[in-house]
N, CA, C and O of each residue as an XYZ file, in Angstrom:
460
protein
N      55.625    118.662    109.496
C      56.869    118.472    108.788
C      56.627    117.599    107.564
O      55.718    116.768    107.557
N      57.427    117.787    106.549
C      57.345    116.998    105.325
C      57.892    115.613    105.615
O      58.969    115.480    106.197
N      57.166    114.584    105.217
C      57.622    113.216    105.437
C      58.816    112.887    104.554
O      58.779    113.096    103.341
N      59.855    112.381    105.159
C      61.058    112.020    104.419
C      60.983    110.567    103.983
O      60.448    109.733    104.714
N      61.513    110.245    102.800
C      61.546    108.845    102.379
C      62.388    108.011    103.341
O      63.317    108.522    103.965
N      62.055    106.724    103.455
C      62.835    105.860    104.339
C      64.277    105.802    103.845
O      64.538    105.846    102.643
N      65.186    105.704    104.771
C      66.608    105.664    104.425
C      67.256    107.031    104.292
O      68.460    107.126    104.054
N      66.469    108.093    104.443
C      67.028    109.447    104.364
C      67.778    109.753    105.645
O      67.238    109.595    106.740
N      69.010    110.186    105.513
C      69.820    110.573    106.681
C      69.667    112.067    106.906
O      69.476    112.833    105.961
N      69.752    112.473    108.156
C      69.672    113.884    108.541
C      71.012    114.248    109.151
O      71.464    113.599    110.095
N      71.647    115.274    108.622
C      72.963    115.702    109.090
C      72.887    117.131    109.605
O      72.450    118.034    108.891
N      73.315    117.333    110.848
C      73.482    118.673    111.411
C      74.909    119.107    111.088
O      75.860    118.377    111.370
N      75.057    120.273    110.508
C      76.378    120.824    110.247
C      76.803    121.576    111.502
O      76.222    122.608    111.839
N      77.822    121.057    112.197
C      78.257    121.623    113.473
C      78.787    123.040    113.287
O      79.183    123.433    112.189
N      78.784    123.796    114.379
C      79.230    125.190    114.320
C      78.097    126.074    113.838
O      76.932    125.679    113.870
N      78.439    127.264    113.394
C      77.415    128.166    112.874
C      77.710    128.477    111.409
O      78.851    128.410    110.954
N      76.653    128.816    110.695
C      76.723    129.075    109.255
C      76.184    130.471    108.988
O      75.291    130.946    109.690
N      76.723    131.114    107.986
C      76.237    132.420    107.547
C      74.836    132.223    106.954
O      74.692    131.588    105.910
N      73.823    132.754    107.604
C      72.441    132.556    107.178
C      72.073    133.387    105.947
O      70.939    133.311    105.475
N      73.005    134.174    105.423
C      72.749    134.879    104.166
C      72.903    133.940    102.976
O      72.492    134.274    101.865
N      73.490    132.771    103.199
C      73.689    131.813    102.111
C      72.352    131.223    101.680
O      71.442    131.025    102.486
N      72.268    130.951    100.395
C      71.067    130.348     99.828
C      71.347    128.927     99.371
O      72.193    128.233     99.936
N      70.629    128.506     98.345
C      70.747    127.145     97.825
C      72.190    126.761     97.518
O      72.710    125.786     98.059
N      72.827    127.530     96.651
C      74.173    127.182     96.187
C      75.213    127.293     97.293
O      76.098    126.443     97.392
N      75.122    128.324     98.123
C      76.086    128.510     99.198
C      76.014    127.400    100.235
O      77.047    126.906    100.687
N      74.805    127.003    100.615
C      74.649    125.928    101.595
C      75.028    124.570    100.997
O      75.585    123.719    101.691
N      74.729    124.369     99.716
C      75.153    123.129     99.049
C      76.673    123.049     99.022
O      77.242    121.971     99.193
N      77.335    124.188     98.809
C      78.799    124.209     98.816
C      79.346    123.902    100.205
O      80.356    123.209    100.327
N      78.700    124.404    101.251
C      79.129    124.103    102.622
C      78.993    122.607    102.894
O      79.899    121.993    103.457
N      77.865    122.022    102.498
C      77.670    120.578    102.699
C      78.737    119.786    101.952
O      79.244    118.782    102.453
N      79.068    120.244    100.762
C      80.034    119.528     99.936
C      81.458    119.663    100.467
O      82.212    118.690    100.449
N      81.838    120.840    100.936
C      83.218    121.052    101.380
C      83.428    120.691    102.846
O      84.384    119.990    103.178
N      82.545    121.162    103.729
C      82.737    120.935    105.159
C      82.445    119.487    105.554
O      83.121    118.932    106.420
N      81.450    118.879    104.928
C      81.064    117.521    105.300
C      81.569    116.471    104.317
O      81.434    115.272    104.559
N      82.146    116.919    103.216
C      82.567    116.027    102.137
C      81.385    115.115    101.770
O      81.523    113.895    101.684
N      80.239    115.735    101.561
C      79.018    115.010    101.224
C      78.421    115.605     99.959
O      78.581    116.793     99.680
N      77.738    114.772     99.207
C      77.058    115.221     98.003
C      75.706    115.815     98.392
O      74.841    115.089     98.881
N      75.502    117.116     98.186
C      74.235    117.730     98.593
C      73.046    117.251     97.758
O      71.897    117.521     98.109
N      73.311    116.549     96.662
C      72.239    116.054     95.789
C      71.982    114.562     95.986
O      71.422    113.908     95.106
N      72.392    114.018     97.145
C      72.244    112.586     97.406
C      70.895    112.234     98.026
O      70.575    111.053     98.159
N      70.103    113.224     98.407
C      68.803    112.967     99.012
C      68.798    113.059    100.525
O      67.742    112.942    101.147
N      69.961    113.267    101.126
C      70.019    113.440    102.572
C      69.645    114.876    102.929
O      69.649    115.761    102.073
N      69.325    115.093    104.190
C      68.915    116.404    104.693
C      70.087    117.018    105.448
O      70.729    116.346    106.256
N      70.368    118.289    105.189
C      71.453    119.007    105.852
C      70.849    120.190    106.599
O      70.098    120.981    106.029
N      71.191    120.302    107.897
C      70.614    121.337    108.760
C      71.723    122.286    109.201
O      72.774    121.847    109.668
N      71.484    123.592    109.049
C      72.464    124.631    109.371
C      71.839    125.580    110.387
O      70.634    125.831    110.354
N      72.673    126.112    111.300
C      72.192    127.055    112.314
C      72.979    128.352    112.225
O      74.179    128.339    111.949
N      72.307    129.463    112.456
C      72.953    130.763    112.469
C      73.738    131.001    113.749
O      73.664    130.212    114.691
N      74.486    132.091    113.775
C      75.356    132.415    114.911
C      74.573    132.605    116.206
O      74.995    132.114    117.253
N      73.442    133.308    116.157
C      72.660    133.556    117.370
C      71.920    132.322    117.856
O      71.556    132.246    119.029
N      71.692    131.353    116.977
C      71.046    130.118    117.384
C      69.537    130.119    117.284
O      68.896    129.137    117.657
N      68.950    131.204    116.785
C      67.490    131.246    116.701
C      66.978    130.983    115.282
O      65.767    130.970    115.061
N      67.881    130.774    114.320
C      67.493    130.515    112.935
C      68.123    129.215    112.456
O      69.303    128.954    112.689
N      67.306    128.399    111.778
C      67.777    127.180    111.128
C      67.449    127.239    109.651
O      66.459    127.850    109.249
N      68.286    126.599    108.842
C      67.963    126.358    107.440
C      68.181    124.876    107.178
O      69.151    124.277    107.642
N      67.257    124.306    106.428
C      67.298    122.882    106.089
C      67.381    122.774    104.572
O      66.558    123.342    103.853
N      68.376    122.045    104.095
C      68.583    121.852    102.663
C      68.339    120.385    102.333
O      68.891    119.496    102.981
N      67.496    120.129    101.304
C      67.156    118.758    100.933
C      66.925    118.681     99.433
O      66.211    119.503     98.859
N      67.533    117.690     98.810
C      67.299    117.408     97.398
C      66.278    116.292     97.321
O      66.539    115.180     97.781
N      65.111    116.574     96.743
C      64.014    115.594     96.734
C      63.978    114.743     95.466
O      63.019    114.005     95.241
N      65.008    114.842     94.646
C      65.053    114.069     93.410
C      64.775    114.919     92.188
O      65.154    114.552     91.076
N      64.115    116.057     92.383
C      63.811    116.956     91.280
C      64.519    118.290     91.413
O      64.818    118.946     90.415
N      64.785    118.687     92.640
C      65.445    119.960     92.867
C      65.731    120.145     94.346
O      65.264    119.379     95.189
N      66.505    121.177     94.644
C      66.827    121.479     96.039
C      65.655    122.201     96.694
O      64.997    123.040     96.079
N      65.412    121.856     97.950
C      64.399    122.506     98.755
C      65.112    123.175     99.920
O      65.950    122.553    100.573
N      64.793    124.422    100.186
C      65.407    125.155    101.282
C      64.299    125.635    102.211
O      63.428    126.408    101.812
N      64.344    125.167    103.449
C      63.365    125.559    104.462
C      64.081    126.371    105.531
O      65.228    126.081    105.874
N      63.414    127.375    106.049
C      64.005    128.196    107.112
C      63.001    128.326    108.251
O      61.792    128.385    108.028
N      63.526    128.369    109.484
C      62.673    128.594    110.650
C      63.401    129.492    111.631
O      64.588    129.313    111.902
N      62.662    130.469    112.160
C      63.190    131.360    113.186
C      62.322    131.234    114.423
O      61.100    131.361    114.351
N      62.963    130.983    115.564
C      62.234    130.931    116.831
C      62.000    132.351    117.333
O      62.895    133.193    117.266
N      60.816    132.608    117.827
C      60.520    133.920    118.391
C      61.143    134.070    119.773
O      61.520    135.173    120.171
N      61.255    132.947    120.518
C      61.911    132.947    121.819
C      62.775    131.711    121.911
O      62.409    130.646    121.414
N      63.924    131.853    122.549
C      64.799    130.714    122.769
C      65.752    130.451    121.617
O      65.827    131.220    120.659
N      66.476    129.347    121.732
C      67.470    128.962    120.734
C      67.323    127.481    120.425
O      66.845    126.701    121.249
N      67.738    127.113    119.232
C      67.743    125.705    118.856
C      68.883    124.988    119.583
O      69.980    125.531    119.712
N      68.619    123.774    120.055
C      69.640    122.964    120.726
C      70.616    122.482    119.666
O      70.209    121.910    118.655
N      71.905    122.713    119.897
C      72.929    122.426    118.894
C      74.111    121.719    119.537
O      74.404    121.971    120.705
N      74.803    120.838    118.809
C      75.992    120.174    119.372
C      77.087    121.181    119.721
O      77.160    122.251    119.116
N      77.937    120.846    120.690
C      79.009    121.732    121.111
C      80.166    121.774    120.107
O      80.963    122.711    120.129
N      80.268    120.779    119.233
C      81.373    120.723    118.272
C      81.347    121.943    117.358
O      80.280    122.470    117.044
N      82.532    122.389    116.933
C      82.622    123.544    116.048
C      82.825    123.152    114.599
O      82.745    124.004    113.714
N      83.087    121.877    114.338
C      83.230    121.416    112.957
C      82.745    119.983    112.862
O      82.599    119.297    113.874
N      82.497    119.534    111.634
C      82.020    118.185    111.412
C      80.503    118.135    111.352
O      79.842    119.132    111.064
N      79.964    116.950    111.630
C      78.519    116.783    111.537
C      78.028    115.807    112.594
O      78.799    115.050    113.184
N      76.725    115.851    112.811
C      76.054    114.938    113.733
C      74.859    114.376    112.975
O      74.138    115.116    112.306
N      74.652    113.075    113.080
C      73.525    112.427    112.409
C      72.329    112.375    113.346
O      72.469    112.045    114.524
N      71.147    112.701    112.821
C      69.898    112.643    113.577
C      68.926    111.694    112.897
O      69.055    111.398    111.709
N      67.963    111.228    113.656
C      66.850    110.490    113.077
C      65.799    111.509    112.632
O      65.820    112.649    113.094
N      64.884    111.120    111.746
C      63.803    112.052    111.385
C      62.988    112.513    112.606
O      62.520    113.651    112.638
N      62.817    111.641    113.607
C      62.095    112.037    114.820
C      62.865    113.115    115.582
O      62.267    114.069    116.080
N      64.180    112.968    115.676
C      64.999    113.989    116.341
C      64.952    115.301    115.577
O      64.951    116.370    116.187
N      64.914    115.235    114.238
C      64.791    116.453    113.437
C      63.480    117.156    113.757
O      63.451    118.380    113.884
N      62.404    116.406    113.886
C      61.106    117.007    114.239
C      61.183    117.709    115.582
O      60.661    118.812    115.741
N      61.840    117.067    116.562
C      61.988    117.690    117.875
C      62.833    118.960    117.776
O      62.498    119.980    118.378
N      63.919    118.897    117.022
C      64.790    120.058    116.834
C      63.996    121.224    116.262
O      64.111    122.350    116.747
N      63.195    120.965    115.240
C      62.415    122.020    114.608
C      61.340    122.596    115.529
O      60.902    123.731    115.340
N      60.919    121.821    116.514
C      59.933    122.298    117.490
C      60.579    123.004    118.673
O      59.877    123.499    119.555
N      61.915    123.057    118.705
C      62.608    123.702    119.810
C      62.768    122.812    121.025
O      63.054    123.302    122.117
N      62.588    121.496    120.851
C      62.712    120.535    121.943
C      64.145    120.015    121.972
O      64.777    119.872    120.926
N      64.657    119.734    123.166
C      66.007    119.176    123.290
C      65.990    117.754    122.745
O      65.507    116.840    123.415
N      66.501    117.561    121.558
C      66.486    116.279    120.859
C      67.514    115.295    121.417
O      67.457    114.104    121.111
N      68.451    115.780    122.230
C      69.516    114.902    122.730
C      69.016    113.941    123.791
O      69.409    112.775    123.801
N      68.151    114.411    124.690
C      67.618    113.575    125.768
C      66.162    113.951    126.015
O      65.856    114.607    127.011
N      65.256    113.543    125.118
C      63.853    113.901    125.333
C      63.308    113.192    126.571
O      63.677    112.055    126.865
N      62.442    113.871    127.277
C      61.846    113.332    128.499
C      60.405    112.944    128.192
O      59.614    113.769    127.735
N      60.078    111.704    128.440
C      58.704    111.252    128.234
C      57.835    111.804    129.363
O      58.233    111.803    130.528
N      56.664    112.265    129.004
C      55.767    112.878    129.981
C      55.012    111.824    130.782
O      54.628    112.086    131.922
N      54.792    110.647    130.221
C      53.984    109.634    130.886
C      54.672    108.279    130.734
O      55.027    107.873    129.627
N      54.850    107.607    131.823
C      55.384    106.253    131.802
C      54.232    105.268    131.933
O      53.421    105.396    132.849
N      54.142    104.287    131.035
C      53.060    103.301    131.150
C      53.146    102.527    132.452
O      54.235    102.222    132.937
N      52.012    102.221    132.998
C      51.952    101.435    134.229
C      51.615     99.994    133.875
O      51.191     99.708    132.755
N      51.802     99.090    134.826
C      51.468     97.705    134.602
C      49.962     97.549    134.391
O      49.160     98.208    135.052
N      49.597     96.680    133.475
C      48.191     96.482    133.161
C      47.471     95.653    134.224
O      46.265     95.794    134.424
N      48.212     94.803    134.888
C      47.550     93.958    135.868
C      48.200     94.085    137.229
O      47.767     93.438    138.182
């Protein structure tokens, strides 16, 4: 994943979005649905109706970047809300993009006492 500058917020746009939208259409959704400036440097994540496609919109200071990912199996974990937004940490975004349940990740190994 591309490293985000410190202080960058990640916003999931709740509900589903028409995945035919491109740069301008998704920027308009971020601006109207979230009342957020799509050129502020924050990351906006959109999911399609079936749940197997994500698009990520990010303004890096020079221009908009649009990333897309489609899972071959399974669906991306998404909030139950149909409108509004959910804030994620960059680590949660990485888990989301890997198809991991970012809401309650399970650690595989618990450290034991050293002595």
